[in-house]
C-alpha angles and dihedrals in degrees: 000000000000094000093049092048093046093049090048095048096041091057095212096314092113133036111236127197125183128205138154137206090230106018118196122236091252142359110282110256092228090053089050090051097050092045091049087052087057092051096255117149112221098174092119098035123118133151115266132188121252111247135177087248092060090053093044090056093052132091092190123031117197115199129187105207099303093139115182092359091075119081114240117207128180119254096035127113109231125203123180116206105187102204130157116267106252094209109126094353121138116260094254090058092046090051088053091050089050090052092047090051090049089056091052090048091052089056093045094050091048090053095053120095113254116237 
């Protein structure tokens, strides 16, 4: 959800990759619904596993409470956004998670150098 929101809001100004320590088989339908409500296109979205290569390619790594399961490499900026896992949550909760992620994204985008 965070990657899709960030890519949407950044409008092509940042490259966004998404990966999880235990990716689901597909994007949760409730997540799809709340992102569609926000105007986010998920036509190309699918869960992917977190690999060292994904982290190596990143300047900023955003984690969501993965702890020791996430690779930590020197020279990367790490941000942890401890949000509730939306899996199986009612739509009202998932909307709240979306809004919380949007607030984090606002802060992140404001912290990036403008080009």
